[in-house]
Phi, psi and omega in degrees: 000320180294324180295320179298318180296320179295320179298318179295322180294320179296318179294322182293323185261013182294134182289145173297158182302314180300323180292321178300316179295315182298314180292322179302317179295322179297316181296321179292320177299316181297314179295319179295320179297322179292321179293319179292337182276349178300142185305323182275003178261349184216172178242033179297137177291335176220167182232073179249196181296323179300314180293322179293323177300319178298325177293319178297314180299316181295316180298316178298318181293325178290308183295325178273009180041055182260298180109348174293144183212147176264354180226166175272115185303314184301318184274335189267321188249141176286179178299323177297314178299320178295325178294321175298317176300316181298319179295318179295322177298315180296315180294317180293324182287313182273347180098132185295329179289328176298313179291327178296319177296322177297316179297318179299322179291322181294322180265007176059041175266142180292136180263124185282157175304324179298316179295322177296321181293319180295318179296320179299316180292321180296328180271353177090010178282148183272357175207165179258020176293125177057030186293328180299313179298319180295316181293316178298323176296319177300313181297315181298314180292323178297316180296319180296314182295317179294325177294316177298318178299321178297315180297316180295316180295328179300333181298336183235340188297335181300337180291336186247009181227174178240105178099158184296314185297318179293321177297320179294317180296314179298319181295315179296314183299312184286332175294314179293317181298321179288313181298321180277004179057038184272317177085005175282145178223165183251005182278167181230045181291149185302319183266007174088165177048230184255027184298334179284351180254013186300333181258006177260085186297328183297311181296317181297321180292318177300314180295322177302316180295318178297316180298314184296314181296319179293329185267359185277338174108138182296323181295323178292318175308306185300319181293315180298313180294324178296318180291322179292317182292318182271356178055043175269163189278320192245144170277168178293162179300318181297314181300311180299321182296310184288327177294316178295314182292327177297318178297318180296317179296318178298316182299315181297310183292326177296309181299317181299311181297315182297318184287311187281340179254000187305316183258006181282110185294344181272350181234273184262346192305321186264005183272153170297161185304315183296323178289327175298316181294314182295317181289325176294320177294317181297317178298320181295319178289320181296332177297339180282037172083020178279312173092359173284147180228116175268341173241137186298128183295326183288349180261358179292150172294155182299325179296319179292321177299318181295314176300319181297320178300318180296316180292323177294324179296321179289310176078209183259208183263158179296147178066033181237186176277355184273166178249211182082180180277357170089146181300315182298323180298308182292318179299318179294321179296313180297318179296318180294318179298316179298315181294312183291330178296332179263019173080012178283135182265338181245146180255106182239136178230118177052044177077012177235139179269147179256127182299140181300323180297326177295318178295319179298318178297320179299312178298320181298313180297319179301311184284330173297314179296315180297315180296320178301313181295317180296317181294313181292323176297320177298318178295315181298320180293336180281333185248349182241146181260068179222156177303143182300322182297324178289322178290324176296321179300312180294322181295312178297324179294318180291312182296321180277004184048049183267298181103351174295146185214154172262011173092010184262347184304313182298337184256009177285161178291161179296327177299314180292321178297323177296320177293326176295321176300315179300318179298314179300316180295315179296321179296326181273324187244321188298316181296323177297317180294319177300317180299316182293329179290327177289329186262003182296148183281354179287349176337345126082096181272027180055046177070016179081006183268132175243122182267158176300145179292144178250147174278126184226124185261134178227159176079000000 
């Protein structure tokens, strides 16, 4: 009898799926920060609260696959510390539940239905049917892609390293960082990030491909591979929609960057035409939450910075390693606005109707994200002595888990850095949690009560 009561109590107090994901990320950040603080993981001259805070910020940025940093990774962390960062990036990019399922399989532990449900939500699947096979497939394909990226980067990385082992380590680290859209690098170039590789088109193109594949979404992968394997003609409506909209966003940001930075001597101005094209393309792809910078962010024109903020806010695709409010969200909003503006009452795409609740969730996420960025930028501008456009850039980068920076993050106050950690966490976990709260089945018909309709004027 007592056992029955305990079972009921466990079921009653079981955490929601979104809460499990949110708490899991916090625990990984805490564990990662402690590992980075170990004396043999870093080169700190002292080990006080200031140094531990840098470890917390770095761990949060790794797990949230952002790339913002208060320290120089190359100078601050040993190879062991860099390996800890790489593990956190991998876990943060693929999702901790994805890696947990892999570990459970390795030790031959039974995976519970609850764990399958959490993993399905973390990967963006709409059900947990056959989720184990799907998750194992994601991990397998991710490892293959990262391995190919490592081999390709090795073809050129030897020019910037000393010895085979260092070239291999750099190639592996940057391959994983690019695929997971993290944006961390191990170089120590004077202008930061990958600015010393601006004329190495081969490395930039390899990184662009890794970023794009990582940010396109696990569901899109599965759909494309399913169609290729079964030799069917059409992709799903969602896959075609996000692929098309992703190309449009890339084209807009590429043209914008190329035109506005073409004569800027601090960015593209002094480069040959082919390097201008590659670097404009690399910046445009990196804005999709990768965070690598081949041209210094602090030297961009204000117009380019503003466009970059918008692209960082949008981010990549749902169920991917990327952040932001997602391509599908913005694409659906723009499509809905266009349709409704012309008096259309139903939202149909390629012969399929879109549920009204989906459109409502898209608008809700958009305005929650927009309000978050505006509020935090306002707070930062009140406490920091930096141009508003630069603070907006850092805010959008943190919320979109991008990692691009104009170089002000290391010199911000601890209060602002703490808020940046919160933004990175919310950008990686919070939007997912908000989405799950909107889609929960507890939904709530307001107790079954329907009120009389009210006349409400808009516009």
